[in-house]
C-alpha positions as CSV (number, residue, x, y, z in Angstrom):
1,X,-30.0,49.3,-49.1
2,X,-30.4,46.3,-47.5
3,X,-27.1,44.8,-45.3
4,X,-25.6,41.9,-46.7
5,X,-23.8,39.4,-43.9
6,X,-21.5,37.1,-44.3
7,X,-21.8,32.8,-43.8
8,X,-19.5,31.7,-40.8
9,X,-18.5,28.9,-44.0
10,X,-17.1,32.5,-45.6
11,X,-16.2,34.4,-42.9
12,X,-14.2,31.6,-41.4
13,X,-12.7,31.1,-45.2
14,X,-11.6,34.5,-44.6
15,X,-9.8,34.2,-41.3
16,X,-8.3,31.5,-42.9
17,X,-6.6,33.7,-45.7
18,X,-5.8,36.9,-43.7
19,X,-3.8,34.3,-41.1
20,X,-1.8,32.5,-43.6
21,X,0.6,35.1,-43.9
22,X,1.5,34.9,-39.9
23,X,1.8,31.4,-40.0
24,X,4.3,30.1,-36.5
25,X,6.7,27.6,-38.8
26,X,9.0,25.9,-37.3
27,X,11.6,26.8,-36.5
28,X,9.5,30.0,-34.4
29,X,7.8,27.6,-32.3
30,X,11.4,26.3,-31.7
31,X,12.8,29.5,-30.5
32,X,10.2,30.8,-28.6
33,X,10.5,27.4,-26.2
34,X,14.1,27.8,-26.7
35,X,13.6,31.3,-25.7
36,X,11.3,29.4,-22.8
37,X,13.5,26.4,-21.7
38,X,16.2,28.6,-21.5
39,X,14.7,31.6,-19.3
40,X,13.6,27.9,-16.6
41,X,16.9,26.5,-17.2
42,X,18.5,30.0,-16.3
43,X,17.1,30.5,-12.9
44,X,17.0,26.5,-12.3
45,X,21.2,26.8,-12.6
46,X,21.2,30.4,-10.6
47,X,22.5,32.2,-13.7
48,X,20.3,36.0,-13.2
49,X,22.5,37.4,-15.8
50,X,21.8,34.7,-18.6
51,X,18.1,34.5,-17.9
52,X,17.5,38.3,-17.8
53,X,18.7,38.1,-21.5
54,X,15.8,35.7,-22.2
55,X,13.2,39.0,-20.0
56,X,11.1,41.2,-22.4
57,X,12.1,44.4,-21.2
58,X,8.4,45.7,-19.4
59,X,9.0,41.9,-17.5
60,X,12.9,43.5,-16.6
61,X,11.4,47.2,-15.8
62,X,8.3,45.6,-13.6
63,X,10.8,42.5,-11.8
64,X,12.9,45.7,-10.9
65,X,10.4,48.2,-9.6
66,X,9.0,45.2,-7.5
67,X,11.9,44.0,-5.9
68,X,13.6,47.6,-6.1
69,X,16.3,45.0,-6.7
70,X,18.4,44.7,-10.4
71,X,17.2,42.1,-12.7
72,X,19.5,39.1,-12.4
73,X,19.8,38.9,-8.4
74,X,15.5,40.1,-8.6
75,X,14.6,36.7,-10.9
76,X,16.2,34.5,-8.8
77,X,13.9,35.0,-6.9
78,X,10.8,34.3,-8.5
79,X,8.8,31.1,-7.4
80,X,9.8,29.2,-11.1
81,X,9.4,26.0,-11.8
82,X,12.0,23.8,-12.9
83,X,12.5,24.1,-16.2
84,X,10.4,21.2,-18.0
85,X,8.8,19.6,-20.9
86,X,7.7,21.6,-23.6
87,X,4.0,19.8,-24.0
88,X,3.1,22.2,-26.5
89,X,4.3,25.7,-28.4
90,X,1.7,28.0,-30.7
91,X,2.8,30.7,-32.1
92,X,0.9,34.1,-33.7
93,X,2.4,36.7,-35.3
94,X,4.7,38.8,-32.6
95,X,3.4,36.9,-30.1
96,X,4.1,32.8,-28.6
97,X,2.7,30.8,-25.7
98,X,5.1,28.1,-24.7
99,X,3.4,25.2,-22.3
100,X,5.9,23.1,-20.5
101,X,5.2,20.1,-17.6
102,X,4.2,22.7,-14.9
103,X,3.9,26.2,-16.2
104,X,3.3,28.2,-18.8
105,X,5.2,31.2,-21.2
106,X,4.4,33.7,-23.1
107,X,6.9,35.1,-25.4
108,X,7.0,38.5,-27.5
109,X,9.2,39.0,-31.1
110,X,12.2,41.2,-30.8
111,X,15.2,42.8,-32.4
112,X,17.1,39.8,-30.7
113,X,15.2,37.1,-30.7
114,X,11.8,36.1,-29.2
115,X,11.7,37.2,-25.0
116,X,9.4,35.6,-22.1
117,X,7.2,38.7,-21.3
118,X,4.9,36.4,-18.6
119,X,5.9,32.8,-16.7
120,X,2.6,31.7,-15.2
121,X,0.6,28.9,-13.5
122,X,-3.1,27.4,-15.8
123,X,-5.5,27.6,-12.4
124,X,-8.0,24.7,-14.5
125,X,-10.5,26.4,-15.4
126,X,-9.7,29.9,-14.2
127,X,-7.0,32.6,-15.2
128,X,-3.6,31.9,-14.9
129,X,-1.8,32.5,-12.2
130,X,1.2,35.0,-13.0
131,X,4.5,34.8,-11.3
132,X,6.9,36.2,-13.8
133,X,5.0,39.0,-15.7
134,X,5.7,42.6,-17.4
135,X,4.3,45.6,-17.4
């Protein structure tokens, strides 16, 4: 029995159809952007408690472990940029990427909404340098 190979066009159609139900509505993009900017704003305003509400649980755990203090104190010692203009938001199912002026935040959706999993700076052609990241 001969195996059949799908044409590249057929593969693209199949992927587009399968991802159709995972589309990123404007509301989901806006919510992810709000969480990202909210985190940076809270840190800038020195409100560690408000910032930690916007972090993913694994990020909180990693932050507390690495700093050996509670999240509300530890997050204020991270070298995060000031909140900037949102340049782009991409939503991929349960994950989102929010690109700001000087930072890129990666988020995951939880029951309470979008939570920041990592905060990274782009390094041009190289991968990101993530200052804030979950375990």
